[in-house]
VEXDREN-2710 file (C-alpha; in Angstrom, 1 decimal):
% VEXDREN-2710
k/r/px/py/pz
1/MET/98.9/30.0/93.1
2/MET/100.3/27.3/90.9
3/SER/103.2/28.1/88.6
4/SER/104.6/26.5/85.5
5/LYS/107.3/24.9/87.6
6/THR/104.9/22.6/89.4
7/LEU/105.2/18.9/88.9
8/VAL/101.7/18.6/87.4
9/ASP/99.1/21.1/86.2
10/ALA/95.8/21.5/88.0
11/TRP/95.2/17.9/89.0
12/ILE/92.2/16.7/91.1
13/ASP/93.1/14.5/94.1
14/VAL/90.3/12.2/95.1
15/HIS/92.1/10.5/98.0
16/ALA/93.1/13.0/100.7
17/HIS/92.5/12.7/104.4
18/PHE/92.0/15.4/107.0
19/SER/91.3/15.5/110.7
20/PRO/89.5/17.8/113.2
21/PRO/91.8/19.2/115.9
22/ARG/93.1/16.5/118.3
23/SER/94.0/16.9/121.9
24/VAL/97.5/15.9/123.2
25/GLU/95.8/12.8/124.7
26/GLN/94.1/11.8/121.4
27/ARG/97.4/12.2/119.5
28/SER/99.2/10.1/122.1
29/ALA/96.6/7.3/121.9
30/MET/96.7/7.3/118.1
31/TRP/100.5/7.0/118.2
32/GLN/100.3/4.2/120.7
33/ALA/97.9/2.3/118.5
34/LEU/100.2/2.7/115.5
35/GLN/103.2/1.4/117.6
36/GLN/101.2/-1.6/118.7
37/ASP/100.7/-2.4/115.0
38/HIS/104.5/-2.4/114.6
39/TRP/105.1/1.2/113.4
40/SER/108.6/2.5/114.0
41/GLY/110.3/5.8/113.5
42/GLU/108.9/9.2/114.4
43/GLN/105.3/10.1/115.3
44/PRO/103.4/11.3/112.1
45/PRO/102.6/15.0/112.1
46/ASP/99.0/16.2/112.7
47/TRP/97.0/17.7/109.9
48/SER/97.6/21.3/109.0
49/LEU/95.6/23.4/106.6
50/ASP/98.5/25.7/105.8
51/ASP/100.9/22.8/105.2
52/ARG/98.3/21.1/103.0
53/LEU/97.7/24.1/100.8
54/ALA/101.4/24.8/100.5
55/TYR/102.0/21.2/99.4
56/MET/99.1/21.4/96.8
57/ASP/100.6/24.6/95.4
58/LYS/104.1/23.2/95.3
59/VAL/103.0/20.1/93.4
60/GLY/100.2/21.5/91.2
61/ILE/97.1/20.0/92.8
62/SER/94.1/22.2/92.1
63/MET/91.7/20.4/94.5
64/GLN/91.6/17.6/97.0
65/MET/88.5/15.7/97.9
66/LEU/88.7/15.4/101.7
67/SER/87.5/12.2/103.4
68/LEU/87.5/10.8/106.9
69/VAL/85.5/7.9/108.4
70/PRO/85.9/7.8/112.2
71/THR/84.6/4.6/113.9
72/SER/82.4/6.6/116.3
73/HIS/79.1/7.9/114.9
74/ALA/79.4/11.1/116.8
75/ALA/82.9/11.7/115.6
76/LEU/82.0/10.9/112.0
77/GLU/79.1/13.4/112.1
78/ALA/81.5/16.0/113.6
79/SER/84.2/15.3/111.0
80/ASN/81.8/15.7/108.1
81/ARG/80.7/19.1/109.5
82/TYR/84.4/20.1/109.9
83/GLY/85.3/19.1/106.4
84/ALA/82.3/21.0/105.0
85/GLU/83.6/24.1/106.8
86/TRP/86.9/23.9/104.9
87/VAL/85.1/23.4/101.7
88/ALA/83.0/26.5/102.4
89/ARG/86.2/28.5/103.2
90/HIS/88.1/27.2/100.2
91/PRO/85.5/26.0/97.7
92/ALA/87.9/25.9/94.7
93/ARG/90.6/23.9/96.6
94/PHE/88.6/21.3/98.5
95/GLY/85.7/19.0/98.1
96/LEU/84.0/16.7/100.7
97/LEU/83.4/13.0/100.5
98/ALA/81.2/12.6/103.5
99/GLY/81.8/9.5/105.6
100/LEU/78.9/7.1/106.1
101/PRO/78.7/4.8/109.1
102/THR/78.0/1.5/107.4
103/ASP/77.6/-0.6/110.6
104/ASP/74.0/0.8/111.0
105/THR/71.8/1.3/107.9
106/GLU/69.4/3.8/109.6
107/ALA/72.3/5.8/110.9
108/ALA/74.0/5.8/107.5
109/LEU/70.8/7.0/105.8
110/ARG/70.5/9.8/108.4
111/GLU/74.1/10.8/107.8
112/LEU/73.5/10.7/104.0
113/ALA/70.7/13.2/104.5
114/ARG/72.9/15.4/106.7
115/ALA/75.7/15.2/104.1
116/GLU/73.4/16.3/101.4
117/ALA/72.5/19.3/103.5
118/LEU/76.2/20.0/103.8
119/ASP/76.3/19.9/100.0
120/ALA/78.9/17.1/100.0
121/ASP/80.4/16.1/96.6
122/GLY/80.3/12.4/97.3
123/PHE/80.6/9.8/100.0
124/ALA/83.3/7.7/101.7
125/VAL/82.9/4.3/103.2
126/TYR/85.2/1.7/104.8
127/CYS/85.4/-1.9/103.4
128/GLN/84.8/-2.9/107.0
129/TYR/83.3/-0.5/109.5
130/ASN/83.1/-1.7/113.1
131/GLY/83.0/-5.3/112.0
132/VAL/80.4/-4.9/109.3
133/PHE/81.5/-5.5/105.7
134/LEU/80.1/-3.5/102.7
135/SER/78.7/-6.8/101.3
136/ASP/76.4/-7.2/104.3
137/PRO/72.8/-7.6/103.1
138/ARG/71.6/-5.2/105.8
139/LEU/73.0/-2.3/103.7
140/GLU/70.6/-2.9/100.8
141/SER/68.5/0.2/101.6
142/LEU/71.6/2.4/101.7
143/TRP/72.9/1.2/98.4
144/ALA/69.4/1.7/96.9
145/ALA/69.4/5.4/98.1
146/LEU/72.9/5.9/96.7
147/ASP/72.0/4.3/93.4
148/GLU/68.9/6.5/93.1
149/ARG/71.3/9.5/93.5
150/ALA/73.9/8.1/91.0
151/ALA/76.3/8.9/93.9
152/VAL/80.1/8.7/93.8
153/VAL/81.2/6.4/96.6
154/PHE/84.9/6.3/97.6
155/VAL/85.8/2.8/99.1
156/HIS/88.7/2.7/101.5
157/PRO/90.0/-0.2/103.5
158/ASP/89.9/-0.2/107.3
159/HIS/93.3/1.2/108.1
160/ALA/93.3/-0.4/111.5
161/VAL/93.5/-3.9/110.1
162/PRO/96.3/-5.6/112.1
163/GLY/99.5/-6.4/110.3
164/GLN/101.3/-9.8/110.2
165/PHE/105.0/-10.8/110.6
166/SER/105.7/-7.7/112.7
167/ARG/104.8/-5.2/109.9
168/PRO/102.1/-2.6/109.9
169/GLY/98.7/-3.6/108.4
170/VAL/98.6/-0.6/106.0
171/LEU/101.6/-2.0/104.1
172/LEU/99.8/-5.1/102.6
173/GLU/96.8/-6.2/104.6
174/VAL/94.7/-3.3/103.5
175/ALA/95.2/-4.3/99.9
176/TYR/93.9/-7.9/100.6
177/GLN/90.9/-6.5/102.5
178/THR/89.8/-4.4/99.5
179/ALA/90.1/-7.4/97.2
180/SER/88.1/-9.7/99.5
181/VAL/85.3/-7.2/100.2
182/ILE/84.8/-6.1/96.6
183/THR/84.8/-9.7/95.5
184/ASP/82.1/-10.5/98.1
185/MET/80.0/-7.5/96.8
186/LEU/80.4/-8.9/93.3
187/TYR/79.2/-12.3/94.3
188/ALA/76.3/-10.7/96.4
189/GLY/75.0/-9.1/93.2
190/MET/75.4/-5.6/94.5
191/PHE/77.0/-4.1/91.4
192/ARG/74.2/-5.8/89.3
193/ARG/71.4/-4.3/91.5
194/TYR/72.9/-0.8/91.8
195/PRO/74.7/0.0/88.6
196/SER/74.3/3.8/88.9
197/ILE/76.7/4.1/91.8
198/ARG/80.2/5.1/90.7
199/PHE/82.6/3.3/93.0
200/ILE/86.2/4.6/93.4
201/LEU/88.5/2.0/95.0
202/ALA/91.5/3.3/97.0
203/HIS/95.0/2.3/96.3
204/CYS/94.3/1.1/92.7
205/GLY/91.9/-1.4/94.1
206/GLY/94.5/-3.0/96.4
207/ALA/95.2/-6.6/95.4
208/LEU/91.9/-6.8/93.3
209/PRO/93.3/-6.0/89.8
210/ALA/96.2/-8.4/90.2
211/LEU/93.7/-11.1/91.2
212/SER/90.9/-10.2/88.8
213/GLY/92.1/-12.6/86.1
214/ARG/92.2/-15.5/88.5
215/LEU/88.7/-14.5/89.7
216/ILE/87.2/-14.4/86.2
217/LEU/88.9/-17.7/85.2
218/LEU/87.9/-19.7/88.3
219/GLY/85.1/-17.8/89.9
220/ASN/82.3/-19.6/88.0
221/GLU/83.6/-23.1/88.5
222/SER/81.2/-25.6/90.0
223/TRP/83.1/-25.7/93.3
224/VAL/82.7/-22.0/94.0
225/PRO/79.5/-21.0/95.7
226/ASN/77.6/-18.5/93.5
227/PRO/74.0/-18.2/94.6
228/GLN/73.4/-15.0/92.5
229/ARG/74.7/-16.9/89.4
230/ILE/77.1/-14.0/88.5
231/SER/78.4/-14.9/85.1
232/GLN/81.9/-14.7/83.9
233/GLN/80.9/-11.8/81.6
234/GLU/79.2/-9.9/84.4
235/MET/82.3/-10.3/86.5
236/ARG/84.4/-8.9/83.7
237/GLU/82.0/-6.0/83.0
238/GLN/81.4/-5.1/86.6
239/LEU/85.0/-5.0/87.5
240/ALA/85.8/-2.9/84.5
241/ALA/83.1/-0.4/85.6
242/LEU/85.0/0.4/88.8
243/TYR/87.2/3.4/89.2
244/LEU/90.7/3.1/90.7
245/ASP/92.7/5.8/92.3
246/THR/96.5/6.0/92.2
247/ALA/97.2/6.5/95.9
248/MET/100.7/5.0/96.5
249/THR/100.1/2.9/93.4
250/GLY/101.5/5.0/90.5
251/SER/104.0/2.3/89.7
252/GLN/104.3/0.2/86.5
253/GLN/103.3/-2.9/88.4
254/SER/100.1/-1.5/90.0
255/LEU/98.9/0.6/87.0
256/SER/99.5/-2.3/84.5
257/ALA/97.2/-4.5/86.6
258/GLY/94.6/-1.8/87.0
259/LEU/94.5/-1.2/83.3
260/ALA/94.1/-4.9/82.6
261/MET/90.9/-4.8/84.8
262/THR/89.5/-1.4/83.8
263/CYS/90.5/1.4/81.4
264/ALA/92.5/4.6/81.5
265/GLU/89.3/6.7/81.7
266/HIS/88.5/5.0/85.0
267/LEU/91.9/5.8/86.6
268/VAL/91.7/8.9/88.9
269/TYR/94.6/10.6/90.7
270/GLY/94.8/10.0/94.5
271/SER/97.6/10.9/96.9
272/ASP/96.7/9.5/100.3
273/CYS/97.8/12.8/101.8
274/GLY/97.0/13.0/105.5
275/ALA/97.4/9.3/106.2
276/PRO/100.1/8.5/108.7
277/CYS/101.8/6.3/106.1
278/THR/102.2/9.1/103.5
279/THR/104.9/11.7/103.5
280/GLU/105.5/14.5/101.1
281/HIS/108.5/12.5/99.8
282/THR/106.4/9.4/99.0
283/ALA/103.5/11.5/97.6
284/ILE/105.8/13.2/95.2
285/ALA/107.6/10.0/94.3
286/ASN/104.3/8.4/93.5
287/ILE/103.4/11.2/91.1
288/GLN/106.8/10.8/89.4
289/GLN/106.2/7.1/89.0
290/LEU/102.8/7.9/87.4
291/LEU/104.3/10.4/85.0
292/ALA/107.0/7.8/84.0
293/PHE/104.4/5.1/83.4
294/SER/105.1/3.6/79.9
295/GLY/101.7/1.9/79.5
296/LEU/99.9/5.1/78.5
297/ARG/100.6/8.2/76.4
298/ARG/101.6/11.3/78.2
299/GLU/98.3/13.0/77.4
300/GLN/96.5/10.0/78.9
301/ILE/98.5/10.2/82.1
302/GLU/97.7/13.9/82.3
303/GLN/94.0/13.1/81.9
304/ILE/94.2/10.8/84.9
305/GLY/94.8/13.9/87.0
306/ARG/91.5/15.4/85.6
307/ASN/89.2/12.4/85.2
308/ALA/87.6/13.2/88.5
309/LEU/86.1/16.4/87.1
310/ALA/83.5/14.4/85.3
311/LEU/82.6/12.5/88.5
312/PHE/82.3/15.6/90.6
313/PRO/80.5/18.3/88.6
314/LYS/79.8/20.6/91.6
315/ALA/83.5/20.7/92.4
316/ALA/84.4/21.3/88.8
317/MET/82.0/24.2/88.7
318/ARG/83.6/25.7/91.9
319/ILE/87.0/25.5/90.2
320/GLN/85.6/27.1/87.1
321/ASP/83.9/29.9/89.1
322/ALA/87.2/30.7/90.8
323/GLN/89.1/31.2/87.5
END
């Protein structure tokens, strides 16, 4: 149970990872891949339900929306089932953002149907999944199905993007990937055609908010290909309609750029718990930065921790039923 001494009070975390049990061989292969991408230090710990619940209670997190998007279709289907099991066991503490395999539209539609049978709260996708970007025109029927459902779609960069200059890719390259892919979706007219989808971008949109002013200023110049004729006003409005989470981006610099692109009502709390790059120390430090942000009133900052309740009504009802 949470107490009055917690850092925050009953916040909803939209960006939390989990993993099905891994064998010793699988953990070793994962660590080798991280080391090849210039990781140093100790091997990250595996996911533990008890440790996660203890952390949530310590900090004051009421619920985490769990997400995982394995690159194998079979593993993705299995992880969605596994995540749904934890939601069923702890319905007031966890929600599920079911992963969708966006390298194959028919497979994604089948997984969408399975996720609905699992009563998922929303969906999670990678900016790039097995070499296919979210802006790929082959995904039109998937976006149409999600738009029809007014779905919430959590957009996360491909964490396996290689780093440069002997630093891990998750330090900076993931932020550039988010900016590039969302920009391509914008130019492809996807936000125009599917306005009912609520997109949440991980890590405060990566580099997108900081570059959005440049995009709006130069993106309609004659030398920029723009076959959909996306206007400057559309760019401004469609970027403002996006939701941004605060995972490892609760700082003055990141939030100021995010607020310049969208609004406080479209900021939602995210921790990035469960990712190898996140520790309890950095997760708590990120919340402390968010609480200290001078660009919003304290009540607005507190609301960031609860804005997700409006996006996930089924999860909000589960929390209410447990009280």
